[in-house]
N, C-alpha and C positions, 0 to 999 in steps of 0.2 A: 504494500500500500504506500502511496505517496503521501507523506505527512504534510499537513498544512503548516508552513513556516510563517513566522511573523510575530509581531507583538500584539498582545491582547489588552484591552482596556475593560475595566469593570463598569464603565459608564459614569464613574464618579471622579474621573481624572487619574486613577491609579493605573500604572502600567507595569507589566512584568514580561519576562522572557517566556517563550512557549514551553520550555522544558526545564523546570527550576529545581527539581529534587531528584533523588535517586529512587523514588517510589512512583508507582502508577497513580496512587491516590494518597493523600495525606490525611491522617487522623480518621481512617475508616475502620479501625479496629475497635476493641472493647471500650476505649476512652471516647469514642465519638458520641455526640448527643443522639438519642434515639431517633429524632426527626431526620437528622442528616443520614444516619445509617439506613433508615427506611427509604429515603429518597434515592440513595445510591443503589440499594438493592433493586428498586423499581427500574432504574436504568439498566442494570445488568440483566434483568429478566424481560426487557422489552422485545417485542416481536416486530421485525423490520422486513421490508421488501428485499429480495435476494440480490438485486443489482447494487446494493449499497453495502460495502464492507465496513464494519465498525469494530473498533477495538480500544481498550483502555490505553492511555498514555500518561506520561508524568504530568502532574498538576502544577500550576504556578505556586510560588512560595508566598508572596506578600499581598495578594489581593484580598484574602480573608483568612480567618483562623482555620477553616475547614474547606477543602477543595477536592473535586474529583473531575477528571478530564477524559474525554473521548476524542478520537480522530476518526474520520470517515473518508471514503472515496467512492464515487460512482464509477463502476467498472464495466467496460465493454471489451471482452477479450483481454488483451494486454494493455488496453488504453484506459487511463483514468480521465473521465470526462469532467469531473469536478471533485474538489476535495475540501475538507474543512475540519474545524475543531469546535467542540462544545464543552464548556467548562461550567460546572455547578459549584457555586460559592455559597458558604453558609457562615453567618455571624450570629450566634445565639443572642447576643446583646442587641441586635438590630443595627441598621445602618440608615442614617438620615437620608442619604441620597437614594437608597434603594426603596425606602418606605416599606421595609420588610426585613426578614432575616435570611432570605434566599435571593440569589441573583443568578441568572443564566447569561453567559457571555459566549459569543460565537464569532468565528472567522470562516467565511465561505469564499472559494475562488473557482473560476472556470475560464477557459479560453473562449473567445468570441469570434464569430464570423465578422469580416470587415464591415458588412452592411449593418449589422446589428450594433457594432461598436460606434458607428457614426450617428446613431439615433439620439437626438438631443434629449428625448424623454426616457432614455434607458435607466438613469439613476432612480427616477421616480418609480418606474416600473419594477425595478429590482427590490426597492423598499416595500412596494405593495405586495410583492411575492412573499416577503417575510411576514408582514402583518396578516396577509390573506391566509397563509398556511396556519397561523395560530387561530385565527377566527374560524376557519373551515372545520376545525376539530372542536370548536366550542370552548376554547380556553379563555380564561380571564387573566389578564396580566396588567401591570402598571409600569410607569416610568420608562417607556421604551426610548432608547437613544442609539445613535449609530451613524455610520458613514457608508456611502457607496462610492467606490473609486474605480475608474477605468483607466487603463494604461496601455500605451502602444509602444512596440519596439520595432525600430527600423535598423537594418543591418548594412554595414559599409565595409569597404576594403576586402579583407580576406573572408568576411562573412556575408558579402553582398549577394551571394546566391540564395541565401535564406529568404523565404517570404516574410513580409511584415507580419507581426503577431499582435493580437490585442487580448486583454484579460480584464475581467470584472472581479472586484473584490468587495464583499459585504462584511462589515464589522458592526456588530450590534450587541446590545444587552437589554434585558428586561427583567422585571420582578414577577415571578409566577405567584398566583394566588395560593395561599396556604390553606389546606383542607383540614380534615380530621387529624387531631394530634399535631397540628402545625406542619404537616407534610404536604408539599405541593405534588401535583400529578406529573412527576418528571417523565414517566413513560410516554404520556401523550405529548408532552413538550418535545421529547426526543423524536417521536414520530412526525410531528409537525416540522421539526428541523430537517428531517430526512426528506419530507415533501419539498422543502425549499431546495435542498441539494439536488433532488431529482429534476425540479423545474429548471434550475440554473443549468443543469446538464442536458436539458432537452428531452427528458424521458416523459412519456405520457403518464397521467395520474394513475395511481394504483386503484383498482376496482375495490369497492367495499367487500370485505370478506374474502379477499384474494387468497386462495389456498396455497399459493406459492410463497406466502410470507412465512418466514422461519424465525426461530428464536435466535437472538444474538449469541454467537459463540463466545465462550470465555477464553480469550487468548491474552498472553502477556507480552507487552512490548510491541512496537510498530514493526511491520514487515515491509521489506523493500521489494518493489516490483521490478 
């Protein structure tokens, strides 16, 4: 799997490197608050469409007292059509900027066709894909923030034979509504995030009750493709 590289923001001005510890998840053992442990377990048990490969990765260090991270790629044969990272943050004391005790932070990237990259409405459309994915699954959330960035690369000299390339990058964070026991519905938030990845990659929507959806395998560490 191609890991999504880059720096993540918690939506409150904090920044951290993508892989900041020697563990897949921090504080997910016996010392973790019950709400955080339950939220992480729901992520591990989520059922996702098979075109999206998801695995745990190292969590950021300084964004919150407790963190758990996943990385994903939309795969077609040997090609990764899109990739991203999703980080679950938890601060039992609450966070003023989050207006809650949990926060989800994401980075999503995909290559673009030149015609799509030139569309002036593309950033607005991509942001609507994120909010639409959450709303389509009936999720309630607050304090959304983020950026949509498109970048183009043009090659010269010894690289001049390479075609120009364009990429879209979505960075966002939002506060999931906490349910029974203060636990957010992280499994559905993960499914919505995978809907966003699939849409960015150009996959058709998954049909409700799709029998091809499988349980997220439990793998350790990112795999190189």
